[in-house]
C-alpha positions, -999 to +999 in steps of 0.1 A: -389+202-596-355+188-606-342+167-635-314+142-636-296+123-665-275+093-658-251+070-677-241+037-661-212+019-678-211-017-667-176-024-681-155+008-683-121+006-699-091+027-690-099+063-699-136+058-696-162+067-669-182+042-650-208+069-641-218+102-656-245+124-639-259+158-646-286+174-625-306+206-624-321+218-592-353+239-595-363+258-564-377+290-551-351+317-556-354+330-520-349+296-504-317+299-483-291+274-496-254+267-491-234+259-523-216+226-526-190+220-499-177+191-478-197+183-447-174+170-420-150+158-446-173+129-457-201+142-479-200+168-507-231+186-519-252+217-516-273+221-484-307+235-475-305+260-446-341+270-445-353+265-409-377+236-414-353+216-436-319+227-424-292+202-432-311+184-460-300+182-497-312+173-531-280+158-544-247+147-527-219+122-528-199+105-501-161+099-501-170+062-501-185+067-536-222+066-527-244+091-545-280+100-541-305+124-556-340+135-545-366+145-571-399+159-557-429+146-576-450+174-592-484+173-575-518+188-580-525+219-558-548+200-535-524+171-530-494+189-515-497+196-478-474+213-453-461+199-420-448+166-434-413+152-429-387+170-449-376+149-479-341+163-481-329+142-452-335+110-472-303+117-492-283+126-461-294+096-441-286+072-469-252+086-475-244+085-438-256+049-434-238+016-442-268+003-460-270-003-498-296+016-517-322-012-520-320-019-482-323+017-474-353+021-496-371-008-480-366+009-446-380+042-460-410+023-475-418+006-442-409+036-419-444+050-416-431+085-421-454+108-441-437+127-469-450+147-498-444+126-530-409+120-541-385+100-563-353+088-547-322+076-566-294+058-548-261+048-564-237+023-547-202+014-559-204-022-571-173-039-584-162-020-615-195-001-619-225+010-599-257-005-584-284+020-590-319+019-575-350+041-579-379+045-555-412+063-560-431+071-527-465+069-543-462+034-559-438+022-532-420+002-558-382-002-559-366-005-594-331-016-600-318+006-628-299-013-655-267+000-672-271+025-700-287+060-704-315+072-682-335+103-675-355+110-643-378+138-635-408+147-613-432+120-625-435+082-621-407+063-637-428+049-665-445+082-673-417+106-680-423+142-689-415+151-725-385+173-714-370+142-697-373+122-729-358+150-750-330+156-725-321+119-724-316+120-762-294+151-759-275+136-730-268+104-749-255+122-779-231+143-758-218+113-739-213+093-771-193+122-785-173+134-754-177+106-729-140+097-724-116+113-699-095+129-726-125+151-733-134+157-697-135+195-697-154+196-730-179+171-717-185+191-685-189+224-705-214+207-730-234+192-702-238+226-685-249+241-718-274+213-724-290+218-690-297+255-699-320+245-727-351+266-725-372+250-752-408+243-741-419+207-744-456+214-744-483+203-746-474+174-723-504+153-711-485+138-681-473+172-669-508+187-673-523+157-654-500+162-625-504+200-626-541+201-619-550+233-601-519+251-613-523+277-640-516+265-675-490+293-679-471+280-649-473+244-660-461+253-695-430+270-680-421+238-662-419+220-695-384+231-703-351+216-690-341+250-677-370+264-657-376+301-653-408+313-636-400+348-624-436+356-615-436+326-591-401+334-579-391+299-589-367+283-614-334+265-620-308+276-596-281+250-597-265+226-622-242+198-610-220+173-630-206+142-613-182+119-630-166+087-617-139+071-638-125+035-639-098+044-614-125+056-589-117+093-592-148+113-585-152+148-601-180+170-587-187+203-605-214+227-595-226+259-612-250+278-589-267+311-584-251+330-555-273+338-525-292+361-523-304+351-558-313+378-584-328+356-611-328+384-637-291+391-632-276+362-612-241+360-599-227+326-608-206+306-584-185+276-595-175+249-570-151+221-580-141+190-560-121+160-570-112+130-548-104+093-550-132+071-536-122+052-504-150+027-498-142+019-462-146+041-431-172+066-445-205+054-431-216+067-398-246+046-389-260+011-394 
C-alpha cells in the first residue's frame, strides 16, 4: 500500500514548479530497506534490500529527470500469491532505459511476466513540462495523465479510495497556497504534515471490495493517508517530496524511519538531494 499526489504544470513561469510530487510508502516495518541515496550517480531513491527483491524500489528519479512510482494494488487474500516477479524492478528498469514511459509500459504489458497486481506511474521530461503515464496491470490499459492535480492509490484509476480523494483536495489547497519557489521550505513542511493525516476514511466500499478476506479492523486502518497497523507490523515508513522547477532543478526530500524500525518510537532520518536535470547520457539500456 502506498499513496501519491501529483501536480503537473503545463506552462510554468519563472519561480514556479513544473512538477510537485508527494508519496507515502506503506510497508512491513521489518522489511530491510536502504534510505534514499544515489545509485551509481544516476538514480536517487530508496532501495529494497530484502533477498527476493534486492535492488528494487517504490519511487526514484534519474539525473535525466525521469521519475517513476510503483503502487501495489490491494488484493483479496486469495488473489495474492508468492513466487511472482518482483514489482520493484519495474521502476528501476524504466529509469535505466532510454524508453519513454508509454513505450516502456507497452513492453511490460506484452512481456508475459507474471506479477501481483500493481499500478505504475512514469514521468518523462517533455519540453517545459512532463509527459505522465499510468498503467494498471489488471486492466492492461495505459492512460496518459493530463496536467493538473491527481491522486493515485492502490485501486484502479477510476475507482479511487476515499483517502485518495480527500488527500487530493488537501494537496491542491496546499499547492495553491505555497506552490511557488519562494515558499519552497514551507511547501515541503506542509506536505510532510499532510501525509501524516491519520483520519479514517471509512466506510469505503471500494476498499472493502478489494479487501475481501482481510479483517474489517485491518481494512479500516488502511483507510487513512498515514497508515499504522502495529498488530500486523505494517504501516507508513517513508514520505518523499519531489519538486522540479522551471529551470530543471530537482529537489528530492525524504523523511523515513531508520532501520531497524521501532514503529512505536521511530528514529527519523532525513535525506535531501538537489541537482540540475541533465537529459542526455543517463540511460543505460535501450
